[in-house]
C-alpha positions as CSV (number, residue, x, y, z in Angstrom):
1,X,-3.2,-1.2,22.6
2,X,-5.9,-3.6,21.9
3,X,-9.9,-2.1,20.7
4,X,-13.1,-3.8,21.9
5,X,-14.8,-6.5,19.8
6,X,-17.8,-4.9,20.9
7,X,-19.9,-3.7,17.7
8,X,-20.5,0.1,17.8
9,X,-23.4,2.1,16.6
10,X,-23.7,1.9,13.0
11,X,-24.2,5.6,12.7
12,X,-21.1,6.2,14.9
13,X,-19.3,3.4,13.1
14,X,-19.8,5.6,9.8
15,X,-18.7,8.6,11.5
16,X,-15.5,7.7,13.1
17,X,-14.2,5.9,9.9
18,X,-15.4,8.9,7.6
19,X,-13.0,11.1,10.0
20,X,-10.3,8.5,10.1
21,X,-10.3,8.6,6.4
22,X,-10.6,12.2,6.3
23,X,-7.3,12.6,8.8
24,X,-5.3,10.1,6.3
25,X,-6.6,12.2,3.2
26,X,-5.6,15.3,4.8
27,X,-1.9,14.2,5.4
28,X,0.4,16.8,3.4
29,X,3.4,14.6,2.5
30,X,5.6,11.4,3.1
31,X,6.8,12.6,6.3
32,X,3.5,13.5,7.8
33,X,2.0,10.1,6.6
34,X,5.1,8.1,7.8
35,X,4.9,9.8,11.2
36,X,0.8,9.2,11.6
37,X,1.4,5.6,10.3
38,X,4.3,4.6,12.7
39,X,2.4,6.6,15.9
40,X,-1.1,5.2,15.0
41,X,-0.2,1.4,13.8
42,X,2.2,-1.3,15.5
43,X,5.4,-1.8,13.6
44,X,3.4,-5.6,12.8
45,X,0.1,-3.8,11.5
46,X,2.3,-1.4,9.2
47,X,4.5,-4.5,8.2
48,X,1.1,-6.4,7.4
49,X,-0.3,-4.0,5.2
50,X,3.0,-3.1,3.4
51,X,3.1,-6.7,2.5
52,X,-0.2,-7.0,1.4
53,X,0.1,-4.2,-0.9
54,X,3.8,-5.7,-2.0
55,X,1.7,-9.1,-2.6
56,X,-0.7,-7.6,-5.4
57,X,1.8,-5.6,-6.7
58,X,4.1,-8.7,-7.3
59,X,0.9,-10.7,-8.6
60,X,0.3,-7.9,-11.1
61,X,3.9,-8.3,-12.2
62,X,3.5,-11.9,-12.8
63,X,5.6,-13.2,-10.0
64,X,5.5,-16.6,-8.7
65,X,4.0,-17.6,-5.5
66,X,7.3,-19.4,-4.7
67,X,9.3,-16.2,-5.4
68,X,6.7,-14.1,-3.4
69,X,6.8,-16.3,-0.7
70,X,10.3,-16.4,-0.6
71,X,11.0,-12.6,-0.5
72,X,8.2,-11.3,1.7
73,X,8.1,-14.3,4.2
74,X,4.3,-15.0,3.7
75,X,2.1,-18.7,3.4
76,X,0.4,-19.4,-0.3
77,X,-2.8,-18.6,1.9
78,X,-1.7,-15.0,2.5
79,X,-0.6,-14.7,-1.5
80,X,-4.0,-16.2,-2.1
81,X,-5.7,-13.5,-0.2
82,X,-3.7,-11.0,-2.1
83,X,-5.2,-12.6,-5.7
84,X,-8.5,-12.2,-4.0
85,X,-8.0,-8.2,-3.8
86,X,-7.0,-7.7,-7.2
87,X,-10.5,-7.0,-8.8
88,X,-11.2,-4.5,-6.0
89,X,-11.4,-0.8,-7.2
90,X,-8.8,0.7,-4.3
91,X,-6.5,-1.9,-4.9
92,X,-6.3,-1.1,-8.9
93,X,-6.1,2.4,-8.0
94,X,-3.2,1.9,-5.5
95,X,-1.3,-0.2,-8.2
96,X,-1.9,2.4,-11.0
97,X,-0.4,5.0,-8.6
98,X,2.7,2.6,-7.8
99,X,3.0,1.9,-11.6
100,X,2.7,5.9,-12.8
101,X,5.3,6.8,-10.0
102,X,7.8,3.8,-11.7
103,X,7.1,5.3,-15.0
104,X,7.8,8.8,-14.4
105,X,10.9,7.9,-12.5
106,X,12.0,5.7,-15.3
107,X,11.4,8.9,-17.7
108,X,13.3,11.1,-15.5
109,X,16.5,9.0,-15.4
110,X,16.2,8.5,-19.3
111,X,16.2,12.7,-19.2
112,X,18.9,13.3,-16.9
113,X,21.0,10.5,-18.9
114,X,20.3,12.6,-22.1
115,X,20.9,15.8,-20.8
116,X,24.4,14.8,-19.5
117,X,25.2,13.2,-23.0
118,X,24.3,16.9,-24.6
119,X,25.7,19.0,-21.7
């Protein structure tokens, strides 16, 4: 489905954008979110957004452009665009959430191993 390139009234645009954001915020879990994203966006759109996030994550982890290009099959220009996004608050927030989840998973694994040893 293509959307019109014509400009929407700014007030209406603000209202429908807030509604979209509210819908996303109201999704209760991963299953609901996955269902919505798969139904709402095309596979290519989801892929593009996922790669964009992966680029910023890997840049944060100090991976090289060459490594990112090879693994994600993206251009240097796409990686450079990701680099410019690194200072944006929303991207910083998303990366913090990813890193917090990694940290929690690492500690959960350490605790599981520890409890197996003493159990």
